[in-house]
C-alpha positions as CSV (number, residue, x, y, z in Angstrom):
1,X,46.4,-199.0,-123.2
2,X,44.1,-198.0,-120.4
3,X,41.1,-200.1,-119.5
4,X,38.8,-197.4,-118.1
5,X,38.0,-193.8,-118.7
6,X,39.4,-191.1,-116.4
7,X,36.3,-189.6,-114.8
8,X,33.4,-192.1,-114.8
9,X,35.6,-195.2,-115.0
10,X,33.7,-196.5,-117.9
11,X,35.2,-199.8,-119.3
12,X,36.9,-199.4,-122.7
13,X,36.8,-202.0,-125.5
14,X,40.2,-203.7,-125.9
15,X,41.9,-204.9,-129.0
16,X,40.9,-208.5,-129.8
17,X,38.5,-208.6,-126.9
18,X,35.8,-211.3,-126.9
19,X,32.2,-210.4,-126.1
20,X,32.6,-206.7,-126.6
21,X,28.9,-206.2,-126.0
22,X,29.4,-207.0,-122.3
23,X,31.9,-204.1,-121.9
24,X,29.8,-201.8,-124.0
25,X,26.6,-202.6,-122.1
26,X,28.4,-202.0,-118.8
27,X,29.6,-198.6,-120.0
28,X,26.1,-197.7,-121.0
29,X,24.7,-198.8,-117.6
30,X,27.3,-196.6,-115.8
31,X,26.5,-193.6,-118.1
32,X,22.8,-194.1,-117.3
33,X,23.6,-194.3,-113.6
34,X,26.0,-191.3,-113.3
35,X,24.9,-188.8,-115.9
36,X,21.9,-188.1,-113.7
37,X,22.9,-189.4,-110.2
38,X,20.4,-189.8,-107.4
39,X,20.4,-191.9,-104.3
40,X,17.7,-192.9,-101.9
41,X,19.5,-191.8,-98.7
42,X,22.8,-191.3,-97.0
43,X,21.7,-192.4,-93.5
44,X,20.7,-196.1,-94.1
45,X,23.4,-198.1,-92.4
46,X,22.3,-201.6,-93.4
47,X,21.6,-202.8,-97.0
48,X,17.9,-203.0,-97.6
49,X,16.6,-206.6,-97.7
50,X,14.7,-205.9,-100.9
51,X,15.8,-203.2,-103.3
52,X,14.6,-202.3,-106.8
53,X,17.2,-202.7,-109.5
54,X,19.0,-199.4,-110.0
55,X,18.3,-198.0,-106.5
56,X,21.4,-196.5,-104.9
57,X,22.5,-195.3,-101.4
58,X,25.5,-193.4,-100.1
59,X,27.0,-195.7,-97.6
60,X,27.3,-193.9,-94.2
61,X,30.3,-194.1,-91.8
62,X,28.4,-196.4,-89.4
63,X,27.5,-198.9,-92.2
64,X,27.1,-202.5,-91.1
65,X,26.4,-205.9,-92.8
66,X,27.2,-206.0,-96.5
67,X,28.1,-202.3,-96.5
68,X,30.7,-202.5,-93.8
69,X,34.0,-200.9,-94.9
70,X,32.3,-199.1,-97.8
71,X,31.8,-195.7,-96.1
72,X,31.4,-192.8,-98.5
73,X,30.9,-195.1,-101.5
74,X,27.7,-195.3,-103.5
75,X,26.0,-198.7,-103.3
76,X,23.6,-199.7,-106.1
77,X,21.5,-202.8,-106.3
78,X,21.7,-204.6,-109.7
79,X,20.9,-208.1,-108.6
80,X,24.0,-207.8,-106.4
81,X,25.6,-204.8,-104.8
82,X,27.8,-202.7,-107.0
83,X,30.0,-200.0,-105.5
84,X,31.3,-196.7,-106.9
85,X,34.0,-194.6,-105.3
86,X,32.9,-191.0,-106.1
87,X,35.3,-188.5,-107.7
88,X,35.6,-185.0,-106.2
89,X,33.0,-182.6,-107.5
90,X,30.2,-185.2,-107.9
91,X,26.8,-183.8,-107.1
92,X,24.1,-186.2,-106.2
93,X,20.3,-185.8,-105.5
94,X,19.3,-187.2,-102.1
95,X,15.7,-188.3,-102.4
96,X,14.9,-188.5,-98.7
97,X,16.3,-185.1,-98.0
98,X,15.1,-183.5,-101.2
99,X,18.6,-181.9,-101.6
100,X,21.8,-181.9,-103.5
101,X,25.1,-183.1,-101.8
102,X,28.6,-182.6,-103.0
103,X,31.5,-185.0,-102.7
104,X,34.6,-182.9,-102.0
105,X,37.2,-185.7,-102.1
106,X,36.9,-186.5,-98.3
107,X,33.2,-186.6,-97.6
108,X,29.7,-185.7,-98.6
109,X,28.7,-182.1,-97.8
110,X,25.4,-180.3,-98.2
111,X,24.3,-177.8,-100.8
112,X,25.9,-176.3,-103.8
113,X,29.4,-174.8,-103.4
114,X,28.5,-171.3,-104.5
115,X,29.8,-168.0,-103.1
116,X,26.9,-165.9,-104.3
117,X,24.2,-165.5,-106.9
118,X,24.9,-163.6,-110.1
119,X,22.2,-162.0,-112.1
120,X,23.1,-160.3,-115.3
121,X,26.8,-160.1,-114.3
122,X,25.9,-158.5,-111.0
123,X,26.8,-160.6,-108.0
124,X,24.2,-160.6,-105.3
125,X,23.6,-162.5,-102.1
126,X,27.4,-163.0,-101.7
127,X,27.7,-161.4,-98.3
128,X,25.8,-161.5,-95.0
129,X,22.7,-159.3,-95.3
130,X,23.1,-155.7,-94.0
131,X,20.8,-154.5,-91.3
132,X,18.2,-151.9,-92.3
133,X,15.8,-150.5,-89.7
134,X,12.3,-149.4,-90.5
135,X,11.8,-145.6,-90.3
136,X,10.0,-144.5,-87.1
137,X,9.1,-141.1,-85.6
138,X,10.3,-137.8,-87.0
139,X,8.7,-134.4,-87.3
140,X,6.6,-135.3,-90.3
141,X,5.1,-138.7,-90.5
142,X,3.9,-139.9,-93.9
143,X,1.9,-143.0,-93.3
144,X,1.7,-144.1,-96.9
145,X,5.5,-143.7,-97.5
146,X,6.2,-145.6,-94.3
147,X,3.9,-148.4,-95.3
148,X,5.6,-148.7,-98.7
149,X,9.1,-148.7,-97.2
150,X,8.0,-151.3,-94.7
151,X,6.7,-153.5,-97.5
152,X,9.9,-153.1,-99.5
153,X,12.0,-154.0,-96.4
154,X,9.8,-157.0,-95.7
155,X,10.4,-158.2,-99.3
156,X,14.1,-157.6,-99.1
157,X,14.3,-159.5,-95.8
158,X,12.3,-162.4,-97.3
159,X,14.8,-162.6,-100.2
160,X,17.8,-162.4,-97.8
161,X,19.0,-159.1,-99.2
162,X,18.8,-157.3,-95.8
163,X,18.6,-158.5,-92.3
164,X,15.7,-157.5,-90.0
165,X,16.6,-154.6,-87.8
166,X,15.3,-153.9,-84.3
167,X,13.5,-150.7,-83.6
């Protein structure tokens, strides 16, 4: 019989195990930790001298001190340092960068791994924006129409739907 779960490595109760509450409590603590993961930073190279219980950090490649040799792992303070090796696909909130990072199996990358935005089954923002130039000149100039078109283009550019064109 296996001793841990596949994904979160939660400890399983064993037949005839003494003090089952210890194993159960550890599983609950891990669930609490990893069902909504967040870390303070991924750039702090030395373990903080004082840390709040439950605070965690992604250990950087240049880690030193107590974190040496733990690059890429998540270090959490719980009266002592506990380490977790992330599974590919884990998304974590970085508090100091105000961003999500993804563990791809080899390292921590930035942002969400998406190819585009779908709204109502229509995929948008999946390609580089196309360049659209603002209308200028011509035999008949309609100032109001040009102002409306310029406003639409400015909004599309702000949304990233079109790139700014040069005139």
